[in-house]
C-alpha positions as MATLAB code, in Angstrom:
seq = 'MPTDKDFKRLVRARMGKTGEAYTTARANLRPDRDPGPAARLRGRNPDTAALTRLLAALGVTDPASGRPLGEATALGIAGGIGFAYFVFEYEQLTTLYLGGRVNSYVQRQDATEAALARLGVGFQTRKTKGAATAERQLRAALDQGRPVIVTVDAARFGDRSIPDWLSGMLPQDVLVEPGDGGGDPRVWDLAPAPVPVTWAELAEARAGIASARHRLVVAEPPPGPVDLAGAVAAGIAVTWRGMLEPPMRNFGVPGLAKWADLLTAPRDPKGWPRLLEPPDRQVQLLTWLDDWVETGTGGGFFRTMYAEFLEEAAGLLEQPELARLAGDYRELAAAWSALAGLARDAAGSGPLVPAALGALLAGLRERVLELAEVEEAAAAGLRAAVADFPGTPTDKEQR';
ca = [
      51.479  -82.987  110.911;
      48.997  -85.617  112.279;
      45.537  -85.893  110.417;
      42.412  -85.804  112.223;
      41.925  -89.548  112.526;
      45.431  -89.739  113.950;
      44.713  -87.224  116.607;
      41.469  -88.829  117.658;
      43.201  -92.112  117.956;
      45.784  -90.159  120.471;
      42.419  -88.781  122.512;
      41.037  -92.158  122.700;
      44.218  -93.601  123.924;
      44.515  -91.020  126.533;
      40.956  -91.646  127.623;
      41.946  -95.203  128.135;
      44.813  -94.236  130.227;
      43.327  -91.610  132.354;
      39.566  -92.291  132.360;
      38.890  -88.408  131.067;
      35.927  -87.666  128.928;
      36.507  -87.234  125.424;
      36.527  -83.392  125.336;
      38.932  -83.284  128.425;
      41.364  -85.604  127.026;
      41.281  -83.714  123.786;
      41.676  -80.361  125.565;
      44.729  -81.642  127.497;
      46.338  -82.915  124.442;
      45.825  -79.568  122.660;
      46.351  -77.157  125.611;
      45.346  -73.419  124.976;
      45.307  -70.078  126.494;
      44.171  -69.633  129.928;
      40.212  -68.967  129.588;
      40.191  -66.461  132.705;
      38.587  -66.636  135.878;
      35.100  -66.135  134.602;
      35.170  -68.914  132.047;
      37.246  -71.433  134.026;
      34.541  -73.674  134.783;
      34.506  -77.749  134.728;
      30.961  -78.283  133.687;
      28.714  -80.446  135.238;
      26.037  -80.663  132.539;
      26.667  -79.651  128.877;
      23.531  -77.304  128.385;
      23.943  -75.559  131.871;
      27.495  -75.040  131.366;
      27.007  -73.477  127.919;
      24.500  -71.166  129.650;
      26.700  -70.270  132.531;
      29.512  -69.390  130.159;
      27.314  -67.379  127.887;
      25.893  -65.325  130.691;
      29.427  -64.827  132.030;
      30.461  -63.531  128.308;
      27.542  -61.203  128.409;
      28.644  -59.665  131.667;
      25.429  -60.950  133.312;
      26.147  -60.898  137.228;
      24.409  -61.053  140.471;
      23.348  -57.469  141.070;
      24.328  -57.619  144.972;
      27.789  -59.414  144.679;
      28.820  -58.476  141.197;
      29.885  -62.067  140.759;
      28.919  -64.111  137.488;
      25.952  -66.578  138.024;
      26.911  -70.180  138.877;
      25.932  -73.372  137.044;
      23.250  -74.252  139.704;
      21.681  -70.963  139.534;
      21.588  -71.115  135.633;
      19.805  -74.612  136.044;
      17.077  -73.100  138.509;
      16.411  -69.827  136.245;
      16.082  -72.169  133.250;
      13.179  -73.820  134.791;
      14.956  -76.319  137.279;
      14.371  -79.922  137.698;
      11.650  -82.266  136.549;
      10.923  -85.843  135.601;
      10.102  -87.614  132.247;
       9.702  -91.218  131.352;
       9.552  -92.625  127.761;
      10.387  -95.944  126.416;
      10.819  -96.248  122.634;
      10.739  -99.692  120.763;
      12.083  -99.935  117.395;
      12.804 -102.910  115.317;
      16.092 -103.891  116.480;
      16.430 -101.294  119.365;
      14.539 -100.256  122.664;
      15.602  -97.261  124.352;
      15.094  -95.743  127.583;
      14.634  -92.020  128.400;
      14.711  -90.640  131.970;
      14.868  -86.692  132.051;
      15.771  -85.032  135.311;
      15.560  -81.515  134.077;
      12.362  -79.526  133.101;
      11.177  -80.713  129.799;
      10.898  -78.014  127.110;
       7.381  -79.522  126.212;
       6.402  -79.031  130.103;
       7.342  -75.237  130.115;
       6.591  -74.768  126.275;
      10.086  -73.191  125.719;
      13.664  -74.262  125.255;
      15.429  -74.040  128.825;
      18.325  -71.796  127.591;
      15.805  -69.530  125.978;
      13.645  -69.446  128.782;
      16.443  -68.591  131.106;
      17.689  -65.507  128.876;
      14.068  -64.485  128.685;
      13.665  -64.341  132.519;
      16.868  -62.340  132.992;
      15.889  -59.999  130.106;
      18.886  -60.715  127.957;
      17.878  -60.003  124.376;
      18.607  -63.010  121.897;
      17.786  -64.584  118.581;
      17.358  -68.077  117.777;
      17.956  -69.399  114.248;
      17.712  -72.716  112.492;
      18.292  -73.794  108.929;
      18.550  -76.830  106.938;
      21.538  -75.530  104.983;
      25.037  -76.305  106.286;
      26.515  -73.241  104.373;
      23.933  -70.976  105.639;
      24.623  -72.072  109.089;
      28.127  -71.510  108.809;
      27.705  -68.224  107.482;
      25.191  -67.083  110.387;
      27.717  -68.512  112.917;
      30.767  -66.734  111.351;
      28.774  -63.569  111.169;
      28.079  -63.699  114.892;
      31.412  -64.393  115.983;
      32.885  -61.526  113.740;
      30.685  -59.159  115.581;
      32.263  -60.329  118.851;
      28.950  -61.891  120.165;
      28.733  -65.111  122.231;
      27.015  -67.910  120.622;
      25.500  -71.179  121.763;
      24.948  -73.940  119.207;
      23.440  -77.265  119.510;
      25.241  -80.400  118.439;
      24.832  -84.142  118.200;
      26.915  -85.444  121.170;
      27.545  -88.664  119.453;
      29.143  -87.040  116.456;
      30.819  -84.397  118.320;
      32.461  -87.314  120.431;
      31.510  -86.119  123.997;
      32.089  -89.001  126.557;
      32.907  -91.397  123.742;
      29.038  -92.056  122.834;
      28.824  -94.804  120.498;
      27.903  -94.043  116.902;
      24.588  -95.983  117.030;
      23.338  -93.112  119.321;
      23.937  -90.370  116.560;
      20.839  -88.079  116.316;
      19.461  -88.854  119.978;
      21.670  -86.915  122.050;
      21.491  -82.996  121.615;
      23.667  -80.859  123.713;
      24.735  -77.192  123.591;
      28.097  -75.821  123.440;
      29.490  -72.156  123.451;
      31.311  -71.321  120.396;
      34.179  -68.625  120.208;
      36.370  -67.723  117.379;
      39.959  -69.158  117.126;
      43.116  -66.954  116.647;
      43.354  -65.006  113.704;
      39.849  -66.112  112.309;
      40.670  -69.622  111.756;
      39.088  -72.654  113.296;
      36.685  -72.032  116.093;
      36.870  -73.376  119.523;
      34.140  -74.990  121.353;
      33.413  -74.998  125.190;
      32.064  -78.146  126.682;
      32.576  -79.592  129.911;
      36.255  -79.351  130.175;
      37.682  -76.143  131.867;
      39.419  -75.103  128.618;
      38.106  -74.627  125.085;
      38.343  -77.362  122.451;
      39.939  -76.605  118.970;
      37.633  -78.003  116.324;
      37.588  -77.527  112.445;
      34.527  -75.958  110.751;
      33.921  -79.366  108.948;
      33.708  -81.054  112.438;
      31.222  -78.342  113.855;
      29.111  -78.553  110.763;
      28.737  -82.342  111.019;
      27.784  -82.278  114.656;
      25.438  -79.407  114.208;
      23.489  -81.153  111.463;
      23.126  -84.417  113.452;
      19.902  -83.508  115.515;
      16.841  -83.359  113.292;
      14.872  -81.285  115.636;
      17.511  -78.495  116.188;
      19.619  -78.745  113.077;
      22.073  -75.989  112.815;
      20.352  -74.200  115.683;
      22.261  -71.219  117.212;
      21.395  -68.815  119.859;
      22.803  -65.248  119.649;
      22.587  -62.911  122.609;
      23.417  -59.492  123.450;
      24.399  -58.053  126.803;
      21.395  -56.627  128.876;
      20.841  -52.811  129.221;
      21.295  -52.822  132.799;
      21.307  -55.147  135.966;
      19.049  -58.173  135.629;
      16.350  -58.894  137.750;
      17.780  -61.969  139.313;
      15.241  -62.334  142.061;
      12.369  -62.303  139.659;
      14.130  -64.702  137.320;
      14.707  -67.244  140.266;
      11.110  -67.069  141.455;
       9.844  -67.725  138.007;
      12.073  -70.506  137.478;
      10.970  -72.161  140.866;
       7.423  -71.675  139.793;
       8.068  -73.460  136.509;
       9.698  -76.270  138.523;
       6.757  -77.024  140.910;
       4.281  -76.662  138.174;
       6.052  -79.373  135.968;
       6.271  -81.828  138.877;
       2.671  -81.235  139.999;
       0.637  -80.296  136.861;
       2.287  -81.571  133.930;
       0.639  -81.672  130.638;
       0.567  -85.398  130.308;
       1.266  -88.465  132.506;
       4.786  -89.329  131.311;
       6.195  -85.967  133.062;
       6.596  -84.928  136.784;
       4.993  -87.025  139.702;
       2.373  -88.572  137.548;
       5.218  -89.713  135.431;
       7.041  -91.388  138.423;
       3.784  -93.088  139.262;
       3.412  -94.413  135.833;
       6.951  -95.659  135.977;
       6.398  -97.545  139.131;
       3.371  -99.242  137.793;
       4.963 -100.436  134.756;
       7.924 -101.748  136.550;
       6.030 -104.690  137.774;
       3.318 -105.127  135.271;
       3.824 -108.478  133.615;
       0.929 -108.308  131.239;
       1.290 -104.689  130.089;
       3.364 -104.509  126.735;
       5.149 -101.536  128.272;
       5.805 -103.300  131.436;
       9.468 -103.902  132.516;
       8.882 -107.771  133.128;
       8.361 -107.901  129.211;
      10.980 -105.144  128.448;
      13.646 -107.022  130.287;
      12.944 -110.500  129.166;
      15.660 -110.582  126.717;
      19.015 -110.907  128.670;
      20.915 -108.445  126.416;
      18.138 -105.847  127.266;
      18.234 -106.082  131.035;
      21.823 -104.752  130.803;
      21.029 -102.100  128.291;
      17.988 -100.713  130.086;
      19.534 -100.871  133.700;
      22.621  -99.177  132.392;
      20.809  -96.516  130.806;
      18.810  -95.947  133.993;
      22.091  -95.392  135.848;
      23.262  -93.031  133.080;
      20.390  -91.036  132.891;
      20.456  -90.293  136.549;
      24.251  -89.961  137.262;
      25.910  -88.861  134.010;
      25.897  -85.122  133.043;
      23.491  -84.315  136.015;
      25.675  -83.061  138.728;
      24.825  -86.267  140.538;
      21.546  -87.478  141.816;
      19.509  -86.424  138.749;
      20.199  -82.978  139.002;
      18.641  -82.783  142.813;
      22.392  -81.941  143.966;
      22.575  -78.915  141.777;
      18.981  -77.737  142.563;
      19.738  -77.988  146.063;
      22.579  -75.614  145.612;
      20.360  -73.236  143.808;
      17.667  -73.252  146.411;
      20.278  -72.346  149.160;
      21.312  -69.313  146.965;
      17.606  -68.657  146.240;
      16.657  -68.615  149.907;
      18.684  -65.632  150.659;
      17.858  -63.695  147.499;
      14.057  -64.159  147.908;
      14.258  -63.664  151.761;
      12.485  -67.025  151.865;
      14.091  -69.378  154.417;
      11.843  -72.274  153.622;
      13.858  -72.640  150.543;
      16.873  -73.497  152.486;
      15.009  -76.348  154.304;
      13.867  -77.614  150.951;
      17.317  -77.525  149.877;
      17.972  -80.157  152.320;
      14.999  -82.322  150.985;
      16.466  -82.180  147.759;
      19.833  -83.113  148.770;
      18.115  -86.228  150.291;
      16.419  -86.916  147.101;
      19.627  -86.654  145.196;
      20.993  -89.387  147.474;
      17.951  -91.747  146.908;
      17.968  -91.248  143.059;
      21.717  -92.180  143.107;
      20.929  -95.273  145.368;
      18.325  -96.065  142.807;
      21.042  -95.829  140.065;
      23.464  -97.793  141.968;
      20.816 -100.673  142.390;
      20.472 -100.797  138.590;
      24.121 -100.452  137.971;
      25.097 -103.501  140.211;
      22.237 -105.604  138.669;
      23.454 -104.674  135.098;
      27.049 -105.551  136.120;
      26.146 -108.961  137.518;
      25.009 -110.283  134.164;
      21.550 -111.640  133.015;
      19.135 -112.305  135.692;
      17.133 -115.448  136.312;
      13.161 -114.789  136.319;
      13.051 -115.009  140.227;
      16.042 -112.524  140.692;
      14.654 -110.202  137.902;
      11.240 -110.026  139.600;
      12.741 -109.319  142.980;
      14.948 -106.450  141.355;
      11.928 -105.017  139.736;
       9.761 -105.008  142.952;
      12.746 -103.293  144.624;
      13.016 -100.533  142.056;
       9.242 -100.178  142.154;
       9.250  -99.700  145.954;
      11.972  -97.035  145.571;
      10.313  -95.139  142.707;
       7.141  -94.797  144.671;
       9.078  -93.505  147.760;
      10.710  -91.047  145.311;
       7.147  -89.931  143.962;
       5.940  -89.342  147.518;
       8.966  -87.100  148.556;
       9.012  -85.350  145.123;
       5.444  -84.367  145.428;
       5.991  -82.962  149.016;
       9.063  -81.054  147.877;
       7.465  -79.423  144.927;
       4.442  -78.489  147.012;
       6.907  -76.641  149.441;
       8.391  -74.824  146.290;
       4.793  -73.724  145.217;
       4.019  -72.410  148.958;
       7.412  -70.760  149.092;
       7.013  -68.707  146.038;
       3.398  -68.155  145.896;
       3.311  -64.655  147.080;
       6.663  -63.353  145.460;
       6.158  -60.118  143.337;
       6.287  -61.000  139.878;
       6.002  -64.611  139.841;
       4.012  -65.727  136.867;
       0.169  -66.224  137.410;
      -1.645  -69.633  136.657;
      -2.868  -68.043  133.433;
       0.570  -66.555  132.458;
       2.153  -70.133  133.088;
      -0.524  -71.921  130.851;
];
């Protein structure tokens, strides 16, 4: 019988040959039972995939069609898209964070929990510092046949072959189900089949994120059909407010404007001319820019998925304007991907001389300013489209 280390070597060897993500390669090396049509999903983002599977397991469907909710719909109900910009400088490391979804700080609630609340799905969230208590809580929920989402450290869990030095920095949600005969659990990630893990592996991954240590969300089937239209309208309201009226300047359209200013501010200690002065940091930050926009976002910084959501919402809310706005967000997705491509090409060409770096940063600034203008107009369109929808939270309720 191969050891865990032996099996991980096999997984990484397959990744090298096929280009598959860690969890996909792992699932293919340990094929499991067919998950059934409701769960057979190749996820686009870990958190929205986990939420989509949770809702399917709870029997939450579109009241009109009877079909399970799709991942794009789950994204929109959870608060949709947004923008966040942060650079963190440590003694030996500088990191860039670009967020394309609405931030929990902006909507003052975790996205998954917000979606469940808007749909009227009962749930409990638990956190504990103790690994033994956390495992008991999870086992008890699984023994009761209840679907459970847990938060894991993507680096410790092995997703996308993330390097160890990013441990503790990349939380993601996964859906957990019991294994056969009460043995080791299975975890649903992005792959269309569950990944068997040991309890020890899961415990290590759950302990990796300080702010969400051993977090789990246990949900119950709703008592009746959900108010899908109300949940969709409420989610759209959160999106436009997060883009147009964020609580601080690092978010939304103001965050884009701030980033644009910093891209060509040579005297600002947070300016990119200074940040990218070290050649190795050029590659690092430009690669991260590309990764935040394209990896695990469904492409185009979540804007492609959001366009799909708006196309569905247009019919649900009987608001044709949302379908037109979906076209705007598809154009935004393409513009975000073009920005990421520019950064990716520059990172791949090696360290840039000062003149070339200056030209690159000027080009990035111009694109970010254009993005800010279009994002602002699109968010204003969302605000107008749902302003009169019954049940949409008022300004006072949103705040």
